[in-house]
C-alpha positions as a printed NumPy array, in Angstrom:
array([[115.391,   8.426, 101.756],
       [118.166,   7.277,  99.432],
       [120.143,   9.924,  97.578],
       [119.874,  10.141,  93.805],
       [123.369,   8.631,  93.619],
       [122.333,   5.654,  95.759],
       [119.339,   5.177,  93.48 ],
       [121.657,   5.261,  90.44 ],
       [123.984,   2.697,  92.071],
       [120.958,   0.468,  92.837],
       [119.844,   0.662,  89.192],
       [116.618,   2.495,  90.038],
       [117.739,   5.414,  87.859],
       [119.669,   4.734,  84.639],
       [123.233,   5.946,  84.238],
       [126.123,   5.74 ,  81.822],
       [128.326,   3.577,  84.018],
       [132.073,   3.855,  83.583],
       [133.293,   1.633,  86.422],
       [132.097,  -0.194,  89.522],
       [133.494,  -2.338,  92.262],
       [132.171,  -3.443,  95.653],
       [132.712,   0.007,  97.234],
       [132.6  ,   2.611,  94.447],
       [130.656,   3.577,  91.347],
       [131.553,   5.939,  88.484],
       [129.231,   7.287,  85.817],
       [129.035,  10.112,  83.31 ],
       [127.632,  13.417,  84.508],
       [124.438,  14.066,  82.518],
       [125.16 ,  17.815,  82.588],
       [128.81 ,  17.662,  81.578],
       [131.289,  20.491,  81.308],
       [133.284,  18.377,  78.824],
       [133.004,  15.046,  77.059],
       [134.06 ,  12.427,  79.581],
       [132.989,  14.429,  82.676],
       [132.582,  11.624,  85.2  ],
       [131.231,  11.413,  88.744],
       [132.916,   9.021,  91.174],
       [131.009,   8.106,  94.336],
       [131.356,   5.764,  97.275],
       [128.487,   3.32 ,  97.632],
       [128.134,   4.301, 101.271],
       [125.916,   7.371, 101.735],
       [127.879,  10.154, 103.361],
       [127.138,  13.8  , 102.631],
       [130.553,  15.353, 103.238],
       [133.58 ,  13.761, 101.594],
       [135.818,  14.495, 104.592],
       [133.413,  12.637, 106.89 ],
       [134.233,   9.398, 105.053],
       [136.439,   7.061, 107.049],
       [140.077,   7.073, 105.953],
       [139.898,   3.731, 104.157],
       [136.836,   4.735, 102.113],
       [138.25 ,   8.162, 101.262],
       [141.642,   6.837, 100.179],
       [139.948,   4.052,  98.202],
       [137.718,   6.609,  96.479],
       [140.756,   8.637,  95.402],
       [142.564,   5.548,  94.108],
       [139.441,   4.402,  92.24 ],
       [139.126,   7.897,  90.714],
       [142.808,   7.817,  89.723],
       [142.268,   4.705,  87.566],
       [139.342,   6.359,  85.827],
       [141.228,   9.638,  85.328],
       [144.054,   7.753,  83.596],
       [141.525,   6.058,  81.308],
       [139.799,   9.378,  80.547],
       [143.128,  11.024,  79.699],
       [143.989,   8.132,  77.394],
       [140.692,   8.338,  75.504],
       [139.63 ,  11.989,  75.581],
       [141.943,  14.627,  74.125],
       [142.953,  16.858,  77.031],
       [146.019,  18.171,  78.864],
       [144.889,  16.919,  82.268],
       [141.886,  15.563,  84.098],
       [140.713,  17.897,  86.845],
       [139.463,  16.495,  90.135],
       [136.843,  18.721,  91.743],
       [134.929,  18.204,  94.974],
       [131.886,  20.444,  95.421],
       [129.05 ,  18.497,  96.929],
       [126.279,  20.938,  97.772],
       [123.867,  19.857,  95.054],
       [123.6  ,  16.184,  96.125],
       [124.03 ,  15.077,  99.767],
       [126.308,  12.198,  98.792],
       [130.1  ,  12.546,  98.666],
       [131.403,  12.618,  95.102],
       [134.3  ,  13.622,  92.907],
       [134.008,  15.251,  89.482],
       [136.641,  14.138,  86.949],
       [136.711,  16.664,  84.107],
       [138.946,  16.553,  81.027],
       [140.568,  19.986,  80.711],
       [142.862,  21.997,  78.505],
       [142.636,  25.175,  80.583],
       [141.273,  26.177,  83.971],
       [138.268,  27.717,  82.188],
       [137.159,  24.165,  81.391],
       [136.305,  23.659,  85.078],
       [133.916,  26.615,  85.382],
       [130.676,  25.159,  86.741],
       [128.771,  28.322,  85.756],
       [129.605,  27.677,  82.079],
       [126.989,  26.309,  79.717],
       [126.831,  22.525,  79.9  ],
       [127.255,  20.271,  76.877],
       [124.175,  18.795,  75.279],
       [124.885,  15.22 ,  74.269],
       [122.614,  12.587,  72.793],
       [122.08 ,   9.23 ,  74.491],
       [124.223,   7.64 ,  71.754],
       [127.048,  10.119,  72.43 ],
       [126.883,   9.407,  76.169],
       [126.913,   5.645,  75.536],
       [129.9  ,   5.94 ,  73.175],
       [131.905,   8.011,  75.661],
       [131.065,   5.652,  78.538],
       [132.21 ,   2.668,  76.466],
       [135.468,   4.43 ,  75.534],
       [136.447,   5.214,  79.118],
       [134.982,   2.177,  80.873],
       [137.38 ,   0.163,  83.006]])
């Protein structure tokens, strides 16, 4: 059975897409810690990020880097955090989170509630 991320990539589940190429897909997290919180995933289904082959893993990081630069240019923040957790969805992924302090990357914190229009606006601002 395809992961939820594979279903998003296939267009079966809607997303607020930020960027896509032949190997990777990036979209806004629907339970964001901050405006611009983006998920970056390889199109290949692999549960554990460090089980990706070297080319896919390095490509994922470089793809995420482009998006992080765009986020930092559009969303007011000191840095963009890169977090790899991966227990909630069995598909390797990176969280890119605009941050002004380390407290901004606390996954136990209350998530933002954004409207569809707010999500769409943010996605358009940081789209590659």
